[in-house]
C-alpha positions in Angstrom: 1.6 102.0 132.1 4.9 102.1 134.0 5.3 101.2 137.9 6.8 104.3 139.6 10.0 103.5 141.6 9.5 102.3 145.0 12.0 102.9 148.1 12.7 99.9 150.4 14.3 100.4 153.9 16.4 97.9 155.3 17.6 97.8 159.2 20.9 96.0 159.1 22.4 95.1 162.3 25.7 93.8 163.2 24.8 90.9 165.3 22.5 89.6 162.5 24.2 90.5 159.6 23.7 87.0 157.7 19.8 87.2 158.1 19.8 90.7 156.9 21.9 89.8 153.6 19.5 86.7 153.4 16.9 89.2 153.5 18.3 91.6 151.0 18.9 88.5 148.7 15.3 87.6 148.9 13.7 91.0 148.1 16.3 91.4 145.3 14.7 88.3 143.9 11.2 88.5 144.4 10.2 92.2 145.1 12.8 94.2 143.3 11.7 95.8 140.2 14.0 98.0 137.8 14.1 101.7 139.1 13.4 100.6 143.0 15.9 102.2 145.4 16.9 100.0 148.4 18.2 102.2 151.5 20.1 100.5 154.0 19.8 101.6 157.6 22.1 100.9 160.6 21.3 102.6 163.8 24.7 103.1 166.1 24.0 102.3 169.6 25.5 105.1 172.1 28.5 104.6 174.1 29.2 101.3 175.6 31.3 100.0 178.6 32.0 96.6 179.5 33.4 95.2 182.4 34.1 91.4 181.3 37.4 89.5 181.6 39.6 89.3 178.7 39.5 85.5 179.5 36.1 85.2 178.4 37.1 86.5 175.1 35.2 89.9 175.1 37.3 92.9 174.8 36.3 96.3 176.9 34.8 98.7 174.8 34.7 102.3 176.0 33.5 105.1 173.7 34.1 108.2 175.5 35.6 110.3 173.0 35.4 111.5 169.6 38.2 109.4 167.7 36.4 106.3 169.4 32.9 107.5 168.1 34.5 107.9 164.7 36.2 104.5 164.7 32.8 102.9 165.6 31.2 104.7 162.6 33.9 103.9 160.0 33.5 100.2 161.3 29.8 100.2 160.7 30.4 101.9 157.2 32.9 99.2 156.3 30.5 96.5 157.5 27.9 97.9 155.2 30.3 98.5 152.2 31.7 94.9 152.5 28.8 92.6 153.3 25.8 94.5 151.8 27.1 96.4 148.7 28.3 93.3 146.7 24.8 92.1 146.9 23.3 95.2 145.6 25.8 95.3 142.8 24.7 92.2 141.4 21.5 93.2 140.6 22.9 96.7 139.6 20.2 98.4 142.1 20.4 101.9 143.0 21.0 102.1 147.1 22.1 104.4 149.5 23.7 103.5 152.9 22.4 105.4 155.9 23.9 105.3 159.3 22.7 107.4 162.5 23.7 107.5 166.0 20.8 107.2 168.3 20.5 106.8 172.1 18.5 103.2 171.5 16.8 100.4 173.1 14.6 98.0 171.0 11.6 100.1 170.9 13.6 103.3 170.2 15.5 101.5 167.5 11.9 100.3 165.8 10.9 104.3 166.3 14.0 105.4 164.3 13.2 102.9 161.7 9.7 103.7 161.5 10.4 107.6 161.0 12.9 107.0 158.6 10.4 105.0 156.5 8.1 107.8 156.7 10.7 110.4 155.7 11.9 108.8 152.5 8.7 107.6 152.1 9.5 103.8 151.8 6.9 101.5 150.1 8.4 98.9 152.6 10.5 98.5 155.6 12.4 95.0 155.7 13.5 93.5 158.9 15.4 90.4 160.3 13.7 88.5 163.0 16.0 86.7 165.4 14.8 84.4 168.2 15.9 85.3 171.6 13.3 83.6 173.6 10.3 84.8 175.2 11.6 86.1 178.4 14.4 88.3 176.8 12.2 89.6 174.0 9.3 90.0 177.1 12.0 92.5 179.2 14.2 93.8 176.2 11.5 94.1 173.5 12.0 93.8 169.4 12.5 95.9 166.8 10.4 93.9 164.5 7.4 93.7 166.9 7.8 97.6 167.6 7.8 98.3 163.5 5.1 95.7 162.7 2.8 97.6 165.5 3.5 101.3 164.5 4.8 101.7 161.1 2.7 103.5 158.7 4.1 101.8 155.8 4.1 97.9 155.2 6.5 95.9 157.2 8.2 92.7 155.8 9.9 90.5 158.4 12.2 87.7 157.3 12.9 85.2 159.7 16.3 84.7 160.2 16.5 81.5 162.3 
């Protein structure tokens, strides 16, 4: 009897792109079956304003207008294309790239991921966990923690550290 195709939803984050790539490679080697479809899901945060010195090597980011929002979306799409599609093409795996803009904190990113997993419906949500330290995690929260506690589909957490 043939196994029905499954959908896997990957949360990709620019800050932790290498860990997300390793998670994708692991899933392709260990879990992927012919016919499965992989969804790479990227949440774009809302407007950002930084008032930091250029001497610190941090540029000011102001996203108030439509052209800037488009540039941010194009950069996110390019990041997915450049860093994830070569891995997907190695296995010739069917995939979808999804970008969504959402007013976010870590809990709400987790809520968006869980909701999208239900809508697909995904067989598994794949996340990369990154240590931030106990104090920062307590105050800021964690996408992984939210998804593990609230997702209605199984969650696979790959440790990126």
